[in-house]
C-alpha positions in Angstrom: 23.9 -16.7 14.4 20.7 -18.6 13.8 19.1 -15.7 11.9 22.1 -15.3 9.7 22.1 -19.0 8.8 18.3 -18.9 8.1 18.8 -15.9 5.8 21.6 -17.6 4.0 19.5 -20.8 3.6 16.6 -18.7 2.1 18.9 -16.9 -0.3 20.5 -20.3 -1.4 17.0 -21.7 -2.0 16.1 -18.7 -4.2 19.3 -18.9 -6.2 18.9 -22.7 -6.6 15.3 -22.2 -7.9 16.4 -19.6 -10.4 19.3 -21.7 -11.7 17.5 -25.0 -12.1 14.6 -23.6 -14.3 14.7 -25.4 -17.7 15.9 -22.7 -20.1 15.4 -25.1 -23.1 11.6 -25.1 -22.7 10.5 -22.4 -25.2 7.5 -21.8 -27.5 7.8 -23.0 -31.1 6.8 -19.5 -32.2 5.9 -16.5 -30.0 4.7 -13.0 -31.0 4.3 -10.1 -28.6 2.8 -6.8 -29.9 1.7 -3.6 -28.1 -2.1 -3.9 -27.8 -4.4 -1.2 -29.1 -7.1 -0.3 -26.6 -10.6 -1.5 -27.7 -13.1 1.2 -28.7 -16.9 1.2 -28.4 -18.8 -0.4 -31.4 -21.6 1.3 -33.3 -24.0 0.7 -30.3 -21.5 2.2 -27.8 -20.5 -1.2 -26.3 -17.1 -2.4 -25.3 -16.8 -6.2 -25.3 -13.6 -7.8 -24.0 -12.6 -11.5 -24.4 -10.2 -13.2 -22.2 -7.2 -15.4 -22.9 -7.8 -18.7 -24.6 -5.9 -21.9 -25.6 -3.1 -23.8 -24.0 -2.8 -27.0 -22.0 -6.2 -28.4 -20.8 -8.2 -26.6 -23.5 -9.6 -27.6 -26.9 -6.6 -25.8 -28.5 -3.6 -27.1 -26.5 -1.0 -26.2 -29.1 -1.7 -22.5 -29.3 -2.5 -19.5 -27.0 -4.2 -16.2 -27.8 -3.9 -13.5 -25.2 -5.6 -10.3 -26.3 -5.0 -7.0 -24.4 -3.0 -8.9 -21.8 -1.3 -6.9 -19.0 2.2 -7.9 -17.9 0.8 -8.5 -14.4 -1.7 -11.0 -15.7 1.0 -12.7 -17.8 3.3 -13.0 -14.7 0.3 -14.4 -12.7 -0.2 -17.1 -15.4 3.6 -17.8 -15.8 4.1 -18.3 -12.0 0.6 -19.6 -11.1 0.2 -16.8 -8.6 -2.4 -14.1 -7.7 -2.3 -10.4 -8.3 -1.1 -9.6 -4.7 1.8 -12.1 -5.1 3.5 -10.1 -7.8 5.6 -7.1 -6.7 7.0 -4.8 -9.3 6.5 -1.4 -11.1 3.0 0.0 -11.3 3.0 -0.1 -15.1 2.8 -3.9 -15.0 -1.0 -3.3 -14.8 -1.2 -0.6 -17.5 1.0 -1.9 -20.3 -1.0 -4.2 -22.5 0.1 -6.7 -25.2 -1.4 -9.1 -27.7 0.4 -12.4 -27.4 0.2 -15.3 -29.8 2.3 -18.5 -29.3 2.4 -22.1 -30.4 3.8 -25.2 -28.7 3.6 -29.0 -29.0 0.0 -30.1 -28.2 1.3 -32.5 -25.6 2.8 -29.7 -23.5 1.9 -30.0 -19.8 0.8 -27.1 -17.7 4.0 -27.2 -15.8 6.0 -27.0 -19.0 3.7 -24.2 -20.3 4.4 -22.1 -17.2 8.2 -22.5 -17.7 7.8 -21.5 -21.3 6.0 -18.3 -20.3 8.7 -17.6 -17.7 11.4 -18.0 -20.3 9.5 -15.8 -22.7 9.4 -13.0 -20.1 13.0 -13.4 -19.2 14.1 -13.4 -22.9 11.9 -10.7 -24.4 11.5 -8.3 -21.4 15.0 -9.0 -19.9 13.3 -9.9 -16.6 15.0 -10.9 -13.4 13.2 -11.9 -10.2 13.5 -13.4 -6.8 11.1 -15.1 -4.4 10.2 -14.1 -0.8 7.8 -15.2 1.9 5.9 -12.5 3.8 3.3 -12.4 6.6 0.3 -10.7 4.9 -3.4 -10.0 5.7 -5.7 -12.7 4.3 -9.2 -14.0 4.7 -10.7 -17.4 5.6 -14.0 -18.3 3.9 -16.2 -19.9 6.5 -19.9 -20.8 6.9 -21.9 -18.2 8.7 -24.1 -18.9 11.7 -27.3 -19.3 9.6 -25.8 -21.9 7.4 -25.0 -21.8 3.6 -27.4 -20.5 1.1 -26.1 -22.4 -1.9 -27.9 -24.6 -4.5 -26.0 -27.8 -5.1 -25.3 -28.3 -8.8 -27.2 -30.9 -10.8 -25.2 -33.6 -12.5 -25.6 -32.4 -16.1 -23.3 -33.0 -19.1 -21.1 -30.1 -20.2 -22.3 -28.2 -23.3 -20.9 -29.3 -26.7 -18.8 -26.2 -27.2 -16.7 -27.0 -24.0 -14.6 -24.1 -22.9 -15.6 -21.7 -25.8 -16.5 -18.2 -24.6 -20.2 -17.2 -24.8 -21.4 -15.6 -28.0 -21.6 -11.7 -28.3 -24.6 -10.0 -26.8 -27.2 -9.6 -29.6 -27.9 -5.9 -30.1 -28.2 -3.4 -27.2 -29.1 -5.4 -24.1 -31.9 -4.0 -22.0 -31.2 -3.0 -18.4 -33.3 -4.8 -15.8 -34.7 -3.1 -12.6 -31.6 -4.4 -10.7 -29.3 -2.3 -12.9 -27.8 -5.3 -14.9 -28.3 -6.2 -18.5 -30.9 -8.9 -19.3 -28.8 -11.5 -20.9 -29.9 -14.3 -23.2 -29.9 -17.9 -21.9 -26.6 -18.8 -23.5 -25.0 -19.7 -20.1 -27.4 -22.5 -19.3 -25.5 -25.6 -18.3 -22.1 -24.0 -18.9 -19.7 -24.7 -16.0 -17.7 -21.6 -14.9 -17.6 -18.3 -13.1 -19.0 -15.4 -15.1 -18.5 -11.8 -14.2 -20.8 -8.9 -15.3 -19.4 -5.5 -14.5 -21.5 -2.3 -14.6 -21.0 1.2 -13.2 -21.0 0.9 -9.4 -22.1 -2.8 -9.4 -20.8 -6.2 -10.2 -22.3 -9.7 -10.5 -20.7 -13.1 -10.3 -22.7 -16.0 -11.8 -21.3 -19.4 -10.8 -22.3 -22.8 -12.2 -20.9 -26.1 -11.0 -18.2 -24.5 -8.9 -16.5 -25.6 -5.7 -15.8 -23.4 -2.7 -12.1 -23.5 -3.6 -13.2 -21.9 -7.0 -15.1 -19.2 -5.1 -12.2 -18.6 -2.7 -9.8 -18.2 -5.7 -12.1 -15.7 -7.4 -12.7 -13.7 -4.1 -8.9 -13.7 -3.7 -8.6 -12.0 -7.1 -11.4 -9.5 -6.3 -9.9 -8.5 -2.9 -6.2 -8.7 -3.9 -5.6 -10.8 -0.7 -5.3 -14.5 -0.1 -8.7 -16.3 0.6 -8.6 -19.8 1.9 -11.5 -22.2 1.8 -12.4 -23.2 5.4 -16.1 -23.9 4.8 -15.8 -27.7 4.8 -18.3 -27.8 1.9 -17.1 -30.3 -0.7 -19.9 -30.3 -3.4 -20.2 -28.2 -6.5 -22.7 -25.3 -6.4 -24.7 -22.8 -8.5 -25.1 -19.3 -7.1 -25.2 -15.6 -8.0 -23.3 -12.9 -6.0 -24.2 -9.3 -6.6 -22.0 -6.6 -4.9 -20.6 -3.1 -5.1 -16.9 -3.2 -6.2 -14.6 -1.3 -3.9 -12.5 1.6 -5.2 -9.8 0.2 -7.4 -11.3 -3.3 -7.4 -12.3 -3.3 -11.0 -13.2 -1.0 -13.9 -14.5 -1.3 -17.4 -11.1 -1.2 -19.0 -9.0 -2.4 -16.0 -10.6 -5.7 -15.2 -7.8 -8.3 -14.5 -9.1 -11.4 -16.2 -8.4 -14.7 -14.4 -5.3 -16.4 -15.8 -5.9 -19.7 -17.7 -6.2 -22.6 -15.3 -6.0 -20.2 -12.3 -9.1 -21.4 -10.6 -12.6 -20.8 -11.8 -13.2 -23.6 -14.2 -13.3 -21.8 -17.5 -14.1 -18.4 -16.2 -15.3 -15.7 -18.6 -15.6 -12.0 -17.9 -18.2 -9.9 -19.7 -17.7 -6.2 -19.5 -20.4 -3.9 -20.8 -19.9 -0.2 -21.3 -22.1 2.5 -22.9 -19.5 4.8 -24.5 -20.7 7.6 -22.3 -24.1 7.7 -23.9 -26.1 6.7 -20.8 -28.5 3.9 -21.9 -26.3 1.3 -20.1 -26.4 3.1 -16.7 -28.6 1.5 -14.0 -32.1 2.9 -13.4 -32.1 5.8 -11.0 -34.4 3.8 -8.6 -32.2 0.6 -8.7 -31.2 -0.5 -5.2 -27.5 -0.1 -4.5 -25.8 -3.5 -3.9 -24.0 -4.2 -0.7 -20.2 -4.4 -0.5 -18.6 -7.8 -1.2 -18.3 -8.8 2.5 -22.0 -8.2 3.2 -23.0 -9.8 -0.1 -21.1 -13.0 0.7 -22.8 -13.3 4.0 -26.4 -12.3 3.1 -26.6 -14.0 -0.3 -24.4 -17.1 0.1 -24.6 -17.7 3.9 -20.8 -17.5 4.1 -18.4 -15.1 5.8 -14.9 -13.7 5.1 -12.9 -13.7 8.4 -9.7 -11.6 8.5 -6.5 -13.2 9.6 -2.7 -13.2 8.8 -0.4 -15.8 7.3 2.7 -16.5 5.3 2.4 -15.8 1.5 5.0 -16.5 -1.1 5.6 -13.5 -3.5 7.5 -12.9 -6.7 9.6 -9.7 -6.6 10.5 -8.2 -10.0 14.1 -7.0 -9.7 14.3 -5.8 -13.4 12.0 -5.8 -16.4 12.0 -3.8 -19.6 8.9 -1.8 -20.5 9.2 -2.7 -24.2 9.9 -6.3 -25.4 12.6 -7.1 -27.9 11.4 -7.5 -31.5 9.6 -10.7 -32.6 
């Protein structure tokens, strides 16, 4: 009898949540178009920019989401991680260009509901919520102590949350297998990803351990909670070998706006199959992400289990209705 009542209570909560969402909160104008995959430029490079605009940015009345997967759009709409969205596999592969406008005073909470209503209307989506016991990690300080440089209290750059400028020309590859980048990142707060064949680098400036846990959660597709007890902001670099399926040149899930990471920007560099962007043959192979976190940051990812709320997609159309 107790289990039946509990199940009924859970179902009632889910139905109540679905019925009380404000259906009147919609974008002023919204355009959703099938995205065209980017192609290498004349130098064989593929550069991808992430989503921009919306509440909390310098352009609060407009969003521009290029080459956005439905999975990433769902993550943004419901403020959840990749592993919290359960649905068809093509949620990751179908890509769209999304432009929308809204009143500049729109709050983040209202913005999320607008995205939810957009998905419901244009993709005929229906969902329900569940809570499951899932594997996760706790980010803790390892025995040797943290290896983190505390951030200096410097003013933010004048361009705020603007993305870094394009790489000038064909960047040279350093002995560590990563491109030698210009110093445009100096003083810019955020988490920056550089992805190369068989290796990845995370460059953090003025970031908290909660920011790091959120990014590691995205990388590992599992919840990561901050249990370090470290409360300052830090600058650090993390170099690691991505696991199979963790990331790829054209399949990198960009962090959703406001989803932890403080203005995160991803930089993907590809060579169009011509070879000059490949790491040197004598470049040392980086460690996996678990060993890298411990050896380079003085932290540790401890496995555990815990309850995680998930969104289950009951129905969603592959092609949106016309604009």
